[in-house]
N, C-alpha and C positions, 0 to 999 in steps of 0.2 A: 577485458574489453567492455562489457557489459559494466560492472561497477566502474570504471575511467567515464563511457559513455554520462553514467549519472553521474559523476563528481561533475563535467562538466556542464550538464544540464544545472544542476545546484549553483557552481558559479556563476551562471550567466542569467539567470534568476535573481541572485542576491543582487546582480549589477545592474536591473529595472527588466529584466527580456518578461513577456508574459508569462508563466507556466502554464495555463489554458491553449499555450503553442504547440505545447510539445509535451502535450498529455500521453499521446499514444505512442511517441518511445522510449518515453519514460514509463509506462506500466510495461511494453516490451522488455525491458532491460529489467523492472520488479521480475516479473512472470521468470524471465531466463535466470534471475539469480535466488529466488528464494520457491520453496515449496509452499503451499497455503496455506499451511500452518505456521510459518515464520513469514509470512509477507506483511502485516502488519509491525511487526518489526521494523522492519527494510522503509516501509511507509512513513509510519512515523519519525523513524530519526532523517529520513530525508526531508520530510514540511517541515521539521522543527528547524534543519539549518535553512531552509530557504528563503521563510515567512516566518516572522513576529506576531501574526494575527492569530487567534483560536476561529474565530469564523472564516478566514484562509483558508485556513491549516484543512478547516471539516472540508471545506469547499474543493480545497483538491482531491483529499483524498475520498470523497464522493464520486471525484469525474475521473479517477485513477478506476477505482468499482466499476462505474458503470462501462468503463473504455472496456477494462477489462470482460465483461460479461457482454460487448460487443463483439468481441474477436473471440469469443466461443473457451476462456478461460474462467468457469463456472466457479469452482472452489475457490480461486484467488478473490473472484469478486465476493463470496458467500461469505469468506473469513473478514475481508471487511466492511462488508456494509450488515454486516451483523454486529460488528464492536463498532459500529455507527450509532447503530439502532439502540446503544443504551444510554448514548444523551441525550438530554434533558431541554427542555430551553432552545429547541434550533427552531433555523427563521422559518417561516411558514414555506417559502417557497422552495427548501432544502428537504424540507420534511417530505413535502408532496414529490421530487425528487428520488430522494429513499427507499420512500414508503412503493414505489412503482418496480425499485431495484427488487425491494423484497419480496412484490409478490412475483414477479417474476423468478427470483427462484428459488420460490415457495413452491413455485408451478412447475420447477422443470423434473422430466421425468427422468435425465443425466447426473444430475446432484447427487453425490453420497448424503446418507443421511447424516451423519455423524463427522463435522471438520475435524480432526485434531488438533487439540492446543499446545503448546508447548511445554504445559504444565503435564501431557498425557503423552507425550513423545517416548519415543521405545525407546527400551533401556538400554540396547548395545548406541545409543547417541551418547555421544560421550561432546564435554566443552569445545574440544577443537573441532568437530562439525559446524562449528558456526559460520555463518554463509557471508561469503567474498566479502558483501556490504559492508557486514561488523568489522569484520578483520579489518580492511582497508581504513574506514572509520577510525579505530584504535589505533593506525598507524598514522595517518594523518592526525591525529591530536595527541600526538606522544613527541610528534615534532615542533608542536607548535611550544 
């Protein structure tokens, strides 16, 4: 259900629909499909297929992180924001938004100190535990 919705959003955006009009619903879908440590893979896969511009991808990704933070999904937002903080040469307006989000994350009392990355995943997880989005994307690409 959530994976199908993301595919619909992606197709609509590729046809010219503004991604910023569906940030909320896309954020909800990503949260339901991905754990915090895997959300970045889902976001990157989605934005890479939607828009070509690196600047626009960064903007959409930042908007998704902000939306996740607003809706109380702090670990998802933190995972994305920490990744975005690694980029150099970010336009000033994006940097200000990202810095504000990172400050909120830093001051959060409820957020866990460490968000595991895919490299630090539990040993009992196998490649078959890939996200639904990754499996759908694999099937979609395979049919082309």
